[in-house]
N, C-alpha and C positions, 0 to 999 in steps of 0.2 A: 467501638470505633465509629467515627462520623462519616467515613467514606462508604461508597457503594461499588461493588466489583461485579463485572460481567466477564465470564470466561468461557472458553470452548475450544473445540478442535475442528479443523477443516482437513478433509482428505483431498489429495490431488490425484486425478486419474487421467487417462489418455484415450483418444479416439484413433490413434495411429494403428494401422493394421497389425503390426507385429507385437503390440502390447495393448490391444483393444480391451478397454474397461479395467485394466490392471492399475493397481495403486502405484504411483510413481513419486510420491512425496506426501508430506503432511505438515500441518502447522498448528501449534498451540498458541493461543492468544488470551490476553486479558485487558480489560479497560477498567481502570480505577477512577471513579468520578468523585471529586471532592466538593465540599460545600461552597468553596470560593469560585466555582465555575471551571476549575482546571481539571484536565483529564490526563492520566498517564497510560499510554498504550505500551504493552510488552508483547513480544512475539518471538517464538523460536520456529524457524522454518527449515525443513529438510527437503531438498530436491534431489532425487535419485536419477531422473532421466530428463533431458539428455546429459551425457557426460560432458565435462567433469561434474561430479556431485557437489552440491552447495549446501553449506550449513550457515545460517544467518541468525544472529541474535540482535534484537532491536529494543530500545527503550526510547519512547517519543513523548515529550512533554508538550501538551497543548493548553494554551491559556483560555480565559473566557472568550466567548464569541469566536471560537476556532482559530485564535491567533497562535501560530506556531512559535514555540519558545526554544526548545532544545531537542537534540536527537543524538543518540549514541548507537553505533553499529559495530559489531564484531563479525568478521567474515572469514570462513574457512572454505576453500575450494579444492576439490580433489584430495581431501583429508590433510591439506597443508594450510598454514596460516597465510591469509591473503592480505589482511589489513584491519585496522581498528581506527575509528574516527569519531569526533565529536563536533557537532554543528550547533551554533547558537545564533538565534535571531535577536538582534538588538533593535527593537522597534523604534526607540527614541532616536537612535543614530541612523536608522534606515540602512543597516548593513547586516550581512550574514558572515559569521566567522567560522572557520573550520580548522581544527587541529587533527592531523592524521599521521599514521605511520603504517608502512608496509614494506616487505622485503624488496619490492620492485620500484618503490617511490621514495624510500627513506622517510625522513621526518619532513612534513610539509605543513606550513601555516598559510592560510588564505583569509582574505577579507574582501568581500564583494558587496558593492552598493546594490541595494534592492531596486531602486528607481521606481517606486510606486507600490501599489498593492500586489500581494500574491496570496494564494489560497492555502498553502501549507507545504510541509516537507513531504515529498514522496518517499515512502519508506520501503516499498517492495512487498512486504507481507500482504496477503490477500485480504486479511481483516482490515488493514489500513485503506485498501482500495474502497471497501464498503463505507468506512467511516468518513472518507473524504466527501462522499455524496451529501453530507450535511450542509455543504456550501450552496446547494441548490435550493431555490425558493419554489417549493412544490405548489404553493398557492397560485402560481401562474399557470398551472396545468402543464401538459407536455410541452417541452421546449428544450432548446440547447443553449449552452453558454461555453465559453472557453475557460479552462482551468489552468492557472499558472502555478507551477511548483518548482521547488529546488530539491534536487535529489542528491544522495551520496554516490550514486552511480547511474549513468544513462543506459547501461546495459539492460536488456529486457529481463534478465534474471538477477540483476544487481550484483553481478559476479566480477566486479573490478574494485580496486582499492578505493576507499572512501575519499572522494573529492567533490567539490561543489559543481553541480551540473543543473542548468535551467531547462525546463521542459514546458511547452505549451501544448495542451491537448484538448479536444472537444469532449464535453460531457453532456449527454442527452437524457432528459427525464422522459421515459416512454409512457408510464402510467402505473396504475395499481393492479396487482395480480396476487393471487394466492399461490404459494409454492410449498410442495411437500418434499421433504428430504429425510435422511435417516434420523436427524435430531427432532423432527416433528413437522407440523403444518403451520405455516406462518402467513399472516397478512403482510405483503411485501410491496415495495416500490421497485419497478423495473427501470434500470439505468443502462446506458450504453456509452463506453469510452470509444472515441473515434479519432485516430491519429492521422489527421489529414491537413494539418496546419503548417507543415514545413518539411524539413529533412527527416523528421521522425526521431524517435528516441535513439540516441547514439548513432544517428545517421541511417538507421533502419526503421522503416515504418512498422509500427506494432499493429497486428491484426485487430479488427474490431472486437471489442470485449463487452459482452452482455452480462449483467449481474442483477441479482435480486437481493434486496436489503430489507430488513424488517422496517415496517412502516411506523416507526416510533422514534423517540429521541435517542435510543441506543444505537440505531443504524448498524445492526449486526449483519454481517455478510452471511447469506443463506445458500446461494448457488451462483455459479458463474460458468460461462462458456466462451472459449476463444477458438475460432476455426483458423483458416489460413494455413500457414506452415506449422502452427503450434498444436492444433487439435487437442486442446487442453480442457479439462472439466474440473470444477472445484465444488465440494459439497460440505455443508455443515453437518457434522456427525455427532457432536456433543455440544450442549449449551447449559450453562448454569447462571442464573440471575435471580 
């Protein structure tokens, strides 16, 4: 085969007193890199805490130069089907289309004008958060820029039926750091998502989100920390490439 695949697993844990350091979810991910510059991201995410539990399946097609092309999401919440949706970016027409179905929304078709550049589809898997940092120009040194994304859900856990939602969030490149996790020791870039540009995701401000991502073209998520009301931690525990 001519493609190259990077795959791994991320463990979700908590700093909340009643479940301190306990596993509260997990994520399996893969990135298939093709010779034409395209990448396919796949992820299966399980969130056990807080209730209701969330199971999310994602397939995200990314074109050359990080241009988003298409996204499929299947969502189960509380062990019940929440919705399934497909989003497509028509770059030539400058629009995003969405076909979605769920018990609470029925069948929905959307077509939204992009109105200029955007950075990607926000997919909610943690691995996708790390890969999104590829839009940063690290040659500028530590700096911040705003990242514009279209998501299938503005909910912090992505636990609503798939519909187009636009989000603008700050992304800061902090610097180079080495990070040791269960999967090994990695040369990383430290980034920080800061939700301070408006009403917040879904109308609620997301707590500041620090993450460490491999300092190479693969941009593999290694470790993440969110404090505030979430008190969440994320750690790479398996990696194959």
